[in-house]
C-alpha positions in Angstrom: 4.9 -8.2 1.4 2.0 -7.1 -0.8 -0.2 -6.8 2.4 2.4 -4.4 4.0 2.1 -2.2 0.9 -1.6 -2.0 1.2 -1.4 -1.4 4.9 1.1 1.4 4.4 -1.1 2.9 1.6 -4.1 3.0 4.0 -1.9 4.5 6.7 -0.7 7.1 4.2 -4.3 8.1 3.3 -5.3 8.5 7.0 -2.1 10.5 7.7 -2.9 12.9 4.8 -6.5 13.3 5.9 -5.4 14.3 9.4 -2.5 16.5 8.3 0.5 14.4 9.3 2.5 15.2 6.1 5.9 13.9 7.5 4.4 10.5 8.4 2.6 10.4 5.1 5.9 10.9 3.1 7.7 8.2 5.1 4.8 5.7 4.6 4.6 6.5 0.9 8.3 6.0 0.4 8.2 2.6 2.2 5.2 1.5 0.2 7.0 2.4 -3.1 10.1 0.5 -2.0 8.0 -2.6 -1.1 6.1 -2.3 -4.4 9.3 -2.4 -6.4 10.6 -5.3 -4.4 7.3 -7.2 -4.9 7.4 -6.4 -8.6 11.0 -7.7 -8.9 10.2 -10.9 -7.1 7.1 -11.4 -9.3 9.0 -11.0 -12.5 11.8 -13.3 -11.3 9.2 -16.0 -10.4 7.6 -15.7 -13.8 11.0 -16.1 -15.5 11.8 -19.1 -13.3 8.5 -20.6 -14.2 9.3 -20.3 -17.9 12.7 -21.8 -17.5 11.5 -24.7 -15.5 8.6 -25.4 -17.9 11.2 -25.8 -20.7 13.2 -28.2 -18.6 10.0 -30.3 -17.9 9.3 -30.5 -21.6 12.8 -31.5 -22.5 12.9 -34.2 -19.8 9.6 -35.7 -21.0 10.9 -36.2 -24.5 13.9 -38.2 -23.4 
């Protein structure tokens, strides 16, 4: 998903350079949406890692 964001950003840069503003706006909006999805998944995986680390420590003590 992160790779798609980078590809769309490069596509956006070329579209702006060659004057395709409509395509650039669409590519930018898709890249922003993918960025926020990636960010949400990243934060949820960090929170899951913290919660599973606590479970591992609790299970080792018993």
